[in-house]
N, CA, C, O and the ligand as a Tripos MOL2 file, in Angstrom:
@<TRIPOS>MOLECULE
protein
  269   267    68     0     0
PROTEIN
NO_CHARGES

@<TRIPOS>ATOM
      1 N          26.3670   12.9230    0.6340 N.3       1 MET1
      2 CA         27.3300   12.9620   -0.4660 C.3       1 MET1
      3 C          26.8290   12.0870   -1.6090 C.2       1 MET1
      4 O          26.3270   10.9880   -1.3710 O.2       1 MET1
      5 N          26.9580   12.5520   -2.8250 N.am      2 PRO2
      6 CA         26.4660   11.7770   -3.9860 C.3       2 PRO2
      7 C          27.4230   10.6820   -4.3830 C.2       2 PRO2
      8 O          28.0120   10.7130   -5.4640 O.2       2 PRO2
      9 N          27.5760    9.7050   -3.4920 N.am      3 THR3
     10 CA         28.5370    8.6450   -3.7750 C.3       3 THR3
     11 C          28.0820    7.7750   -4.9340 C.2       3 THR3
     12 O          28.9030    7.2910   -5.7130 O.2       3 THR3
     13 N          26.7590    7.5750   -5.0510 N.am      4 LEU4
     14 CA         26.2510    6.7790   -6.1640 C.3       4 LEU4
     15 C          26.5690    7.4720   -7.4780 C.2       4 LEU4
     16 O          26.9800    6.8360   -8.4490 O.2       4 LEU4
     17 N          26.3760    8.7740   -7.4940 N.am      5 LEU5
     18 CA         26.6960    9.5360   -8.6920 C.3       5 LEU5
     19 C          28.1880    9.4850   -8.9830 C.2       5 LEU5
     20 O          28.6060    9.3120  -10.1280 O.2       5 LEU5
     21 N          28.9780    9.6350   -7.9390 N.am      6 ALA6
     22 CA         30.4250    9.6280   -8.1290 C.3       6 ALA6
     23 C          30.9010    8.3000   -8.6950 C.2       6 ALA6
     24 O          31.8370    8.2550   -9.4930 O.2       6 ALA6
     25 N          30.2510    7.2140   -8.2760 N.am      7 ALA7
     26 CA         30.6580    5.8930   -8.7360 C.3       7 ALA7
     27 C          30.2500    5.6490  -10.1770 C.2       7 ALA7
     28 O          30.8130    4.7840  -10.8470 O.2       7 ALA7
     29 N          29.2670    6.4140  -10.6580 N.am      8 ASN8
     30 CA         28.7380    6.1660  -11.9980 C.3       8 ASN8
     31 C          28.9370    7.3260  -12.9560 C.2       8 ASN8
     32 O          28.4000    7.3230  -14.0640 O.2       8 ASN8
     33 N          29.7020    8.3090  -12.5340 N.am      9 ILE9
     34 CA         29.8870    9.4780  -13.3780 C.3       9 ILE9
     35 C          30.5110    9.0960  -14.7120 C.2       9 ILE9
     36 O          30.2590    9.7450  -15.7270 O.2       9 ILE9
     37 N          31.3130    8.0590  -14.7140 N.am     10 GLY10
     38 CA         31.9640    7.6250  -15.9470 C.3      10 GLY10
     39 C          31.0040    7.0310  -16.9550 C.2      10 GLY10
     40 O          31.3520    6.8750  -18.1260 O.2      10 GLY10
     41 N          29.7890    6.6930  -16.5140 N.am     11 LEU11
     42 CA         28.7970    6.1100  -17.4160 C.3      11 LEU11
     43 C          27.9700    7.1770  -18.1070 C.2      11 LEU11
     44 O          27.2450    6.8970  -19.0610 O.2      11 LEU11
     45 N          28.0840    8.4030  -17.6170 N.am     12 LEU12
     46 CA         27.2680    9.4760  -18.1660 C.3      12 LEU12
     47 C          28.0400   10.2590  -19.2160 C.2      12 LEU12
     48 O          29.2700   10.2930  -19.2220 O.2      12 LEU12
     49 N          27.2770   10.8860  -20.1030 N.am     13 ALA13
     50 CA         27.8930   11.7060  -21.1340 C.3      13 ALA13
     51 C          27.0910   12.9920  -21.2880 C.2      13 ALA13
     52 O          25.8960   13.0390  -20.9960 O.2      13 ALA13
     53 N          27.7680   14.0210  -21.7480 N.am     14 CYS14
     54 CA         27.1120   15.2990  -21.9900 C.3      14 CYS14
     55 C          26.0520   15.1410  -23.0800 C.2      14 CYS14
     56 O          26.3560   14.6180  -24.1520 O.2      14 CYS14
     57 N          24.8170   15.5790  -22.8330 N.am     15 PRO15
     58 CA         23.7630   15.4400  -23.8370 C.3      15 PRO15
     59 C          23.9450   16.3720  -25.0250 C.2      15 PRO15
     60 O          23.2770   16.2060  -26.0460 O.2      15 PRO15
     61 N          24.8200   17.3280  -24.9100 N.am     16 VAL16
     62 CA         25.0330   18.2860  -25.9970 C.3      16 VAL16
     63 C          26.1190   17.7990  -26.9470 C.2      16 VAL16
     64 O          25.9230   17.7560  -28.1610 O.2      16 VAL16
     65 N          27.2590   17.4350  -26.3860 N.am     17 CYS17
     66 CA         28.4040   17.0950  -27.2300 C.3      17 CYS17
     67 C          28.8480   15.6480  -27.0720 C.2      17 CYS17
     68 O          29.6820   15.1730  -27.8420 O.2      17 CYS17
     69 N          28.3000   14.9370  -26.0810 N.am     18 GLY18
     70 CA         28.6830   13.5450  -25.8750 C.3      18 GLY18
     71 C          30.0010   13.3760  -25.1550 C.2      18 GLY18
     72 O          30.5140   12.2630  -25.0410 O.2      18 GLY18
     73 N          30.5420   14.4580  -24.6740 N.am     19 GLY19
     74 CA         31.8140   14.3910  -23.9730 C.3      19 GLY19
     75 C          31.6770   13.7830  -22.5880 C.2      19 GLY19
     76 O          30.5740   13.6320  -22.0630 O.2      19 GLY19
     77 N          32.8020   13.4420  -22.0160 N.am     20 GLY20
     78 CA         32.8100   12.8860  -20.6710 C.3      20 GLY20
     79 C          32.4720   13.9400  -19.6350 C.2      20 GLY20
     80 O          32.6290   15.1390  -19.8670 O.2      20 GLY20
     81 N          32.0070   13.4710  -18.4880 N.am     21 LEU21
     82 CA         31.6190   14.3880  -17.4210 C.3      21 LEU21
     83 C          32.5060   14.1740  -16.2080 C.2      21 LEU21
     84 O          33.0170   13.0780  -15.9820 O.2      21 LEU21
     85 N          32.6790   15.2170  -15.4430 N.am     22 THR22
     86 CA         33.4170   15.1230  -14.1970 C.3      22 THR22
     87 C          32.5730   15.7260  -13.0840 C.2      22 THR22
     88 O          31.8690   16.7150  -13.2880 O.2      22 THR22
     89 N          32.6530   15.1290  -11.9280 N.am     23 LEU23
     90 CA         31.8190   15.5570  -10.8040 C.3      23 LEU23
     91 C          32.5570   16.5750   -9.9630 C.2      23 LEU23
     92 O          33.7130   16.3790   -9.5900 O.2      23 LEU23
     93 N          31.8720   17.6630   -9.6710 N.am     24 THR24
     94 CA         32.4300   18.6350   -8.7290 C.3      24 THR24
     95 C          31.5070   18.6980   -7.5170 C.2      24 THR24
     96 O          30.5540   17.9250   -7.4170 O.2      24 THR24
     97 N          31.7840   19.5980   -6.6180 N.am     25 ALA25
     98 CA         31.0240   19.6580   -5.3740 C.3      25 ALA25
     99 C          29.5530   19.9520   -5.6250 C.2      25 ALA25
    100 O          28.6880   19.3960   -4.9480 O.2      25 ALA25
    101 N          29.2540   20.8280   -6.5990 N.am     26 ALA26
    102 CA         27.8780   21.2530   -6.7850 C.3      26 ALA26
    103 C          27.3630   21.0550   -8.2030 C.2      26 ALA26
    104 O          26.1730   21.2380   -8.4590 O.2      26 ALA26
    105 N          28.2280   20.6900   -9.1120 N.am     27 THR27
    106 CA         27.8300   20.5570  -10.5040 C.3      27 THR27
    107 C          28.4990   19.3500  -11.1450 C.2      27 THR27
    108 O          29.4400   18.7680  -10.6070 O.2      27 THR27
    109 N          27.9730   18.9950  -12.3240 N.am     28 VAL28
    110 CA         28.6340   18.0220  -13.1830 C.3      28 VAL28
    111 C          29.1320   18.7890  -14.4000 C.2      28 VAL28
    112 O          28.3450   19.3970  -15.1260 O.2      28 VAL28
    113 N          30.4260   18.7570  -14.6170 N.am     29 ASP29
    114 CA         31.0190   19.5620  -15.6830 C.3      29 ASP29
    115 C          31.3740   18.6890  -16.8750 C.2      29 ASP29
    116 O          31.8900   17.5830  -16.7140 O.2      29 ASP29
    117 N          31.0910   19.1970  -18.0860 N.am     30 CYS30
    118 CA         31.4910   18.5040  -19.2940 C.3      30 CYS30
    119 C          32.9560   18.8090  -19.5810 C.2      30 CYS30
    120 O          33.3950   19.9580  -19.5270 O.2      30 CYS30
    121 N          33.6910   17.7590  -19.8830 N.am     31 LEU31
    122 CA         35.1230   17.9420  -20.1350 C.3      31 LEU31
    123 C          35.3830   18.4950  -21.5300 C.2      31 LEU31
    124 O          36.4710   19.0000  -21.8080 O.2      31 LEU31
    125 N          34.3820   18.4010  -22.4140 N.am     32 ARG32
    126 CA         34.6020   18.8080  -23.7970 C.3      32 ARG32
    127 C          34.0780   20.2170  -24.0680 C.2      32 ARG32
    128 O          34.8200   21.0780  -24.5420 O.2      32 ARG32
    129 N          32.8060   20.4510  -23.7700 N.am     33 CYS33
    130 CA         32.2310   21.7690  -24.0860 C.3      33 CYS33
    131 C          32.1500   22.6610  -22.8520 C.2      33 CYS33
    132 O          31.7710   23.8280  -22.9490 O.2      33 CYS33
    133 N          32.5060   22.1080  -21.6870 N.am     34 HIS34
    134 CA         32.6180   22.8750  -20.4490 C.3      34 HIS34
    135 C          31.2910   23.4350  -19.9730 C.2      34 HIS34
    136 O          31.2550   24.4160  -19.2300 O.2      34 HIS34
    137 N          30.1900   22.8090  -20.4030 N.am     35 ARG35
    138 CA         28.9180   23.1580  -19.7860 C.3      35 ARG35
    139 C          28.9020   22.5970  -18.3620 C.2      35 ARG35
    140 O          29.5590   21.6000  -18.0660 O.2      35 ARG35
    141 N          28.1510   23.2480  -17.5030 N.am     36 ARG36
    142 CA         28.0510   22.8100  -16.1170 C.3      36 ARG36
    143 C          26.5900   22.5100  -15.8160 C.2      36 ARG36
    144 O          25.7210   23.3680  -15.9700 O.2      36 ARG36
    145 N          26.3350   21.2920  -15.3890 N.am     37 TYR37
    146 CA         24.9650   20.8820  -15.0930 C.3      37 TYR37
    147 C          24.7580   20.8630  -13.5830 C.2      37 TYR37
    148 O          25.5980   20.3560  -12.8400 O.2      37 TYR37
    149 N          23.6420   21.4160  -13.1400 N.am     38 PRO38
    150 CA         23.3820   21.4360  -11.6920 C.3      38 PRO38
    151 C          23.0410   20.0430  -11.1780 C.2      38 PRO38
    152 O          22.5480   19.1960  -11.9230 O.2      38 PRO38
    153 N          23.3100   19.8200   -9.9040 N.am     39 ILE39
    154 CA         22.9440   18.5710   -9.2440 C.3      39 ILE39
    155 C          21.7930   18.8790   -8.2900 C.2      39 ILE39
    156 O          21.9180   19.6930   -7.3750 O.2      39 ILE39
    157 N          20.6780   18.2100   -8.5290 N.am     40 VAL40
    158 CA         19.4890   18.4300   -7.7080 C.3      40 VAL40
    159 C          19.1110   17.1030   -7.0570 C.2      40 VAL40
    160 O          18.8950   16.1020   -7.7390 O.2      40 VAL40
    161 N          19.0340   17.1110   -5.7330 N.am     41 ASP41
    162 CA         18.7000   15.8970   -4.9890 C.3      41 ASP41
    163 C          19.6470   14.7550   -5.3550 C.2      41 ASP41
    164 O          19.2240   13.6120   -5.5280 O.2      41 ASP41
    165 N          20.9210   15.0790   -5.4680 N.am     42 ALA42
    166 CA         21.9810   14.1040   -5.7420 C.3      42 ALA42
    167 C          21.8900   13.5160   -7.1370 C.2      42 ALA42
    168 O          22.5680   12.5340   -7.4400 O.2      42 ALA42
    169 N          21.0570   14.1050   -7.9970 N.am     43 LEU43
    170 CA         20.9660   13.6290   -9.3720 C.3      43 LEU43
    171 C          21.3780   14.7420  -10.3210 C.2      43 LEU43
    172 O          20.9290   15.8770  -10.1660 O.2      43 LEU43
    173 N          22.2180   14.4440  -11.2930 N.am     44 PRO44
    174 CA         22.6270   15.4720  -12.2440 C.3      44 PRO44
    175 C          21.4880   15.8010  -13.2060 C.2      44 PRO44
    176 O          20.8400   14.9060  -13.7490 O.2      44 PRO44
    177 N          21.2570   17.0780  -13.4040 N.am     45 VAL45
    178 CA         20.2140   17.5200  -14.3250 C.3      45 VAL45
    179 C          20.8750   17.7510  -15.6810 C.2      45 VAL45
    180 O          21.3360   18.8500  -15.9860 O.2      45 VAL45
    181 N          20.9100   16.6840  -16.4890 N.am     46 LEU46
    182 CA         21.6100   16.7550  -17.7790 C.3      46 LEU46
    183 C          20.6570   17.2490  -18.8600 C.2      46 LEU46
    184 O          20.3620   16.5420  -19.8230 O.2      46 LEU46
    185 N          20.1910   18.4610  -18.6810 N.am     47 ILE47
    186 CA         19.2880   19.0890  -19.6360 C.3      47 ILE47
    187 C          19.9960   20.3130  -20.2060 C.2      47 ILE47
    188 O          20.3490   21.2250  -19.4580 O.2      47 ILE47
    189 N          20.2100   20.3440  -21.5260 N.am     48 PRO48
    190 CA         20.9680   21.4550  -22.1100 C.3      48 PRO48
    191 C          20.4260   22.8260  -21.7140 C.2      48 PRO48
    192 O          21.2020   23.7550  -21.4860 O.2      48 PRO48
    193 N          19.1040   22.9610  -21.6290 N.am     49 ALA49
    194 CA         18.5280   24.2530  -21.2870 C.3      49 ALA49
    195 C          18.8570   24.6640  -19.8560 C.2      49 ALA49
    196 O          18.8180   25.8480  -19.5180 O.2      49 ALA49
    197 N          19.1770   23.6910  -19.0270 N.am     50 ARG50
    198 CA         19.4860   23.9860  -17.6310 C.3      50 ARG50
    199 C          20.9860   24.1350  -17.4060 C.2      50 ARG50
    200 O          21.4230   24.5070  -16.3170 O.2      50 ARG50
    201 N          21.7600   23.8470  -18.4260 N.am     51 ALA51
    202 CA         23.2100   23.8890  -18.2640 C.3      51 ALA51
    203 C          23.6890   25.3210  -18.1250 C.2      51 ALA51
    204 O          23.0710   26.2590  -18.6290 O.2      51 ALA51
    205 N          24.7940   25.4620  -17.4360 N.am     52 LEU52
    206 CA         25.4130   26.7650  -17.2630 C.3      52 LEU52
    207 C          26.6640   26.7940  -18.1170 C.2      52 LEU52
    208 O          27.6080   26.0400  -17.8760 O.2      52 LEU52
    209 N          26.6720   27.6580  -19.1090 N.am     53 SER53
    210 CA         27.8620   27.7580  -19.9380 C.3      53 SER53
    211 C          29.0140   28.3330  -19.1450 C.2      53 SER53
    212 O          28.8160   29.2060  -18.3000 O.2      53 SER53
    213 N          30.2150   27.8510  -19.4090 N.am     54 SER54
    214 CA         31.3770   28.3630  -18.7010 C.3      54 SER54
    215 C          31.6390   29.8160  -19.0580 C.2      54 SER54
    216 O          32.3560   30.5250  -18.3510 O.2      54 SER54
    217 N          31.0410   30.2530  -20.1780 N.am     55 GLU55
    218 CA         31.2470   31.6360  -20.5930 C.3      55 GLU55
    219 C          30.2880   32.5920  -19.8790 C.2      55 GLU55
    220 O          30.4740   33.8090  -19.9040 O.2      55 GLU55
    221 N          29.2610   32.0190  -19.2440 N.am     56 GLN56
    222 CA         28.3170   32.8610  -18.5320 C.3      56 GLN56
    223 C          28.9220   33.3260  -17.2150 C.2      56 GLN56
    224 O          29.5550   32.5520  -16.4970 O.2      56 GLN56
    225 N          28.7200   34.5810  -16.9160 N.am     57 LEU57
    226 CA         29.1960   35.1040  -15.6580 C.3      57 LEU57
    227 C          28.1300   34.8660  -14.6010 C.2      57 LEU57
    228 O          26.9360   34.8940  -14.9030 O.2      57 LEU57
    229 N          28.5510   34.6330  -13.3740 N.am     58 PRO58
    230 CA         27.5560   34.5230  -12.3060 C.3      58 PRO58
    231 C          26.7960   35.8270  -12.1600 C.2      58 PRO58
    232 O          27.3380   36.8890  -12.4690 O.2      58 PRO58
    233 N          25.5470   35.7760  -11.6960 N.am     59 PRO59
    234 CA         24.7150   36.9850  -11.6090 C.3      59 PRO59
    235 C          25.3800   38.1020  -10.8150 C.2      59 PRO59
    236 O          25.1880   39.2790  -11.1200 O.2      59 PRO59
    237 N          26.1430   37.7520   -9.8220 N.am     60 ASP60
    238 CA         26.7770   38.7830   -8.9980 C.3      60 ASP60
    239 C          27.7680   39.6070   -9.7950 C.2      60 ASP60
    240 O          27.9650   40.7880   -9.5130 O.2      60 ASP60
    241 N          28.4000   38.9880  -10.7990 N.am     61 ALA61
    242 CA         29.4110   39.6810  -11.5690 C.3      61 ALA61
    243 C          28.8200   40.8190  -12.3910 C.2      61 ALA61
    244 O          29.5140   41.7760  -12.7360 O.2      61 ALA61
    245 N          27.5260   40.7050  -12.7010 N.am     62 GLN62
    246 CA         26.8990   41.7480  -13.5080 C.3      62 GLN62
    247 C          26.5950   42.9910  -12.6840 C.2      62 GLN62
    248 O          26.2840   44.0460  -13.2370 O.2      62 GLN62
    249 N          26.6830   42.8690  -11.3780 N.am     63 ASN63
    250 CA         26.4030   43.9980  -10.4980 C.3      63 ASN63
    251 C          27.6850   44.6610  -10.0050 C.2      63 ASN63
    252 O          27.6750   45.4240   -9.0390 O.2      63 ASN63
    253 N          28.7960   44.3520  -10.6910 N.am     64 SER64
    254 CA         30.0750   44.8590  -10.2300 C.3      64 SER64
    255 C          30.2870   46.3090  -10.6310 C.2      64 SER64
    256 O          31.2800   46.9210  -10.2380 O.2      64 SER64
    257 N          29.3510   46.8760  -11.4230 N.am     65 ALA65
    258 CA         29.5020   48.2530  -11.8810 C.3      65 ALA65
    259 C          29.0330   49.2210  -10.8040 C.2      65 ALA65
    260 O          28.0960   49.9900  -11.0190 O.2      65 ALA65
    261 N          29.6730   49.1820   -9.6670 N.am     66 SER66
    262 CA         29.3270   50.1100   -8.5980 C.3      66 SER66
    263 C          30.0070   51.4460   -8.8270 C.2      66 SER66
    264 O          30.8910   51.5710   -9.6750 O.2      66 SER66
    265 N          29.5900   52.4330   -8.0710 N.am     67 ASN67
    266 CA         30.0550   53.8090   -8.2390 C.3      67 ASN67
    267 C          29.5320   54.3930   -9.5440 C.2      67 ASN67
    268 O          29.8190   55.5470   -9.8630 O.2      67 ASN67
    269 ZN         29.5020   18.8150  -23.5400 Zn       68 ZN68
@<TRIPOS>BOND
     1     1     2 1
     2     2     3 1
     3     3     4 2
     4     3     5 am
     5     5     6 1
     6     6     7 1
     7     7     8 2
     8     7     9 am
     9     9    10 1
    10    10    11 1
    11    11    12 2
    12    11    13 am
    13    13    14 1
    14    14    15 1
    15    15    16 2
    16    15    17 am
    17    17    18 1
    18    18    19 1
    19    19    20 2
    20    19    21 am
    21    21    22 1
    22    22    23 1
    23    23    24 2
    24    23    25 am
    25    25    26 1
    26    26    27 1
    27    27    28 2
    28    27    29 am
    29    29    30 1
    30    30    31 1
    31    31    32 2
    32    31    33 am
    33    33    34 1
    34    34    35 1
    35    35    36 2
    36    35    37 am
    37    37    38 1
    38    38    39 1
    39    39    40 2
    40    39    41 am
    41    41    42 1
    42    42    43 1
    43    43    44 2
    44    43    45 am
    45    45    46 1
    46    46    47 1
    47    47    48 2
    48    47    49 am
    49    49    50 1
    50    50    51 1
    51    51    52 2
    52    51    53 am
    53    53    54 1
    54    54    55 1
    55    55    56 2
    56    55    57 am
    57    57    58 1
    58    58    59 1
    59    59    60 2
    60    59    61 am
    61    61    62 1
    62    62    63 1
    63    63    64 2
    64    63    65 am
    65    65    66 1
    66    66    67 1
    67    67    68 2
    68    67    69 am
    69    69    70 1
    70    70    71 1
    71    71    72 2
    72    71    73 am
    73    73    74 1
    74    74    75 1
    75    75    76 2
    76    75    77 am
    77    77    78 1
    78    78    79 1
    79    79    80 2
    80    79    81 am
    81    81    82 1
    82    82    83 1
    83    83    84 2
    84    83    85 am
    85    85    86 1
    86    86    87 1
    87    87    88 2
    88    87    89 am
    89    89    90 1
    90    90    91 1
    91    91    92 2
    92    91    93 am
    93    93    94 1
    94    94    95 1
    95    95    96 2
    96    95    97 am
    97    97    98 1
    98    98    99 1
    99    99   100 2
   100    99   101 am
   101   101   102 1
   102   102   103 1
   103   103   104 2
   104   103   105 am
   105   105   106 1
   106   106   107 1
   107   107   108 2
   108   107   109 am
   109   109   110 1
   110   110   111 1
   111   111   112 2
   112   111   113 am
   113   113   114 1
   114   114   115 1
   115   115   116 2
   116   115   117 am
   117   117   118 1
   118   118   119 1
   119   119   120 2
   120   119   121 am
   121   121   122 1
   122   122   123 1
   123   123   124 2
   124   123   125 am
   125   125   126 1
   126   126   127 1
   127   127   128 2
   128   127   129 am
   129   129   130 1
   130   130   131 1
   131   131   132 2
   132   131   133 am
   133   133   134 1
   134   134   135 1
   135   135   136 2
   136   135   137 am
   137   137   138 1
   138   138   139 1
   139   139   140 2
   140   139   141 am
   141   141   142 1
   142   142   143 1
   143   143   144 2
   144   143   145 am
   145   145   146 1
   146   146   147 1
   147   147   148 2
   148   147   149 am
   149   149   150 1
   150   150   151 1
   151   151   152 2
   152   151   153 am
   153   153   154 1
   154   154   155 1
   155   155   156 2
   156   155   157 am
   157   157   158 1
   158   158   159 1
   159   159   160 2
   160   159   161 am
   161   161   162 1
   162   162   163 1
   163   163   164 2
   164   163   165 am
   165   165   166 1
   166   166   167 1
   167   167   168 2
   168   167   169 am
   169   169   170 1
   170   170   171 1
   171   171   172 2
   172   171   173 am
   173   173   174 1
   174   174   175 1
   175   175   176 2
   176   175   177 am
   177   177   178 1
   178   178   179 1
   179   179   180 2
   180   179   181 am
   181   181   182 1
   182   182   183 1
   183   183   184 2
   184   183   185 am
   185   185   186 1
   186   186   187 1
   187   187   188 2
   188   187   189 am
   189   189   190 1
   190   190   191 1
   191   191   192 2
   192   191   193 am
   193   193   194 1
   194   194   195 1
   195   195   196 2
   196   195   197 am
   197   197   198 1
   198   198   199 1
   199   199   200 2
   200   199   201 am
   201   201   202 1
   202   202   203 1
   203   203   204 2
   204   203   205 am
   205   205   206 1
   206   206   207 1
   207   207   208 2
   208   207   209 am
   209   209   210 1
   210   210   211 1
   211   211   212 2
   212   211   213 am
   213   213   214 1
   214   214   215 1
   215   215   216 2
   216   215   217 am
   217   217   218 1
   218   218   219 1
   219   219   220 2
   220   219   221 am
   221   221   222 1
   222   222   223 1
   223   223   224 2
   224   223   225 am
   225   225   226 1
   226   226   227 1
   227   227   228 2
   228   227   229 am
   229   229   230 1
   230   230   231 1
   231   231   232 2
   232   231   233 am
   233   233   234 1
   234   234   235 1
   235   235   236 2
   236   235   237 am
   237   237   238 1
   238   238   239 1
   239   239   240 2
   240   239   241 am
   241   241   242 1
   242   242   243 1
   243   243   244 2
   244   243   245 am
   245   245   246 1
   246   246   247 1
   247   247   248 2
   248   247   249 am
   249   249   250 1
   250   250   251 1
   251   251   252 2
   252   251   253 am
   253   253   254 1
   254   254   255 1
   255   255   256 2
   256   255   257 am
   257   257   258 1
   258   258   259 1
   259   259   260 2
   260   259   261 am
   261   261   262 1
   262   262   263 1
   263   263   264 2
   264   263   265 am
   265   265   266 1
   266   266   267 1
   267   267   268 2
@<TRIPOS>SUBSTRUCTURE
     1 MET1         2 RESIDUE 1 A MET
     2 PRO2         6 RESIDUE 1 A PRO
     3 THR3        10 RESIDUE 1 A THR
     4 LEU4        14 RESIDUE 1 A LEU
     5 LEU5        18 RESIDUE 1 A LEU
     6 ALA6        22 RESIDUE 1 A ALA
     7 ALA7        26 RESIDUE 1 A ALA
     8 ASN8        30 RESIDUE 1 A ASN
     9 ILE9        34 RESIDUE 1 A ILE
    10 GLY10       38 RESIDUE 1 A GLY
    11 LEU11       42 RESIDUE 1 A LEU
    12 LEU12       46 RESIDUE 1 A LEU
    13 ALA13       50 RESIDUE 1 A ALA
    14 CYS14       54 RESIDUE 1 A CYS
    15 PRO15       58 RESIDUE 1 A PRO
    16 VAL16       62 RESIDUE 1 A VAL
    17 CYS17       66 RESIDUE 1 A CYS
    18 GLY18       70 RESIDUE 1 A GLY
    19 GLY19       74 RESIDUE 1 A GLY
    20 GLY20       78 RESIDUE 1 A GLY
    21 LEU21       82 RESIDUE 1 A LEU
    22 THR22       86 RESIDUE 1 A THR
    23 LEU23       90 RESIDUE 1 A LEU
    24 THR24       94 RESIDUE 1 A THR
    25 ALA25       98 RESIDUE 1 A ALA
    26 ALA26      102 RESIDUE 1 A ALA
    27 THR27      106 RESIDUE 1 A THR
    28 VAL28      110 RESIDUE 1 A VAL
    29 ASP29      114 RESIDUE 1 A ASP
    30 CYS30      118 RESIDUE 1 A CYS
    31 LEU31      122 RESIDUE 1 A LEU
    32 ARG32      126 RESIDUE 1 A ARG
    33 CYS33      130 RESIDUE 1 A CYS
    34 HIS34      134 RESIDUE 1 A HIS
    35 ARG35      138 RESIDUE 1 A ARG
    36 ARG36      142 RESIDUE 1 A ARG
    37 TYR37      146 RESIDUE 1 A TYR
    38 PRO38      150 RESIDUE 1 A PRO
    39 ILE39      154 RESIDUE 1 A ILE
    40 VAL40      158 RESIDUE 1 A VAL
    41 ASP41      162 RESIDUE 1 A ASP
    42 ALA42      166 RESIDUE 1 A ALA
    43 LEU43      170 RESIDUE 1 A LEU
    44 PRO44      174 RESIDUE 1 A PRO
    45 VAL45      178 RESIDUE 1 A VAL
    46 LEU46      182 RESIDUE 1 A LEU
    47 ILE47      186 RESIDUE 1 A ILE
    48 PRO48      190 RESIDUE 1 A PRO
    49 ALA49      194 RESIDUE 1 A ALA
    50 ARG50      198 RESIDUE 1 A ARG
    51 ALA51      202 RESIDUE 1 A ALA
    52 LEU52      206 RESIDUE 1 A LEU
    53 SER53      210 RESIDUE 1 A SER
    54 SER54      214 RESIDUE 1 A SER
    55 GLU55      218 RESIDUE 1 A GLU
    56 GLN56      222 RESIDUE 1 A GLN
    57 LEU57      226 RESIDUE 1 A LEU
    58 PRO58      230 RESIDUE 1 A PRO
    59 PRO59      234 RESIDUE 1 A PRO
    60 ASP60      238 RESIDUE 1 A ASP
    61 ALA61      242 RESIDUE 1 A ALA
    62 GLN62      246 RESIDUE 1 A GLN
    63 ASN63      250 RESIDUE 1 A ASN
    64 SER64      254 RESIDUE 1 A SER
    65 ALA65      258 RESIDUE 1 A ALA
    66 SER66      262 RESIDUE 1 A SER
    67 ASN67      266 RESIDUE 1 A ASN
    68 ZN68       269 GROUP 0 **** ****
């Protein structure tokens, strides 16, 4: 469990908008712009290019056009 990250999440800020971050099970979410940063090896990857926009659909959703 990323307890070290959880204890220090309040010290981190979104590199895009400077907003506060919140820790979830698998990502670090920006409270302001709602970008989601992946956590790799218990460290948040706060790189804008690696962020997942909340507006992006998961890859599986694009395959929903069955039939
Ligand atoms: Zn942000």
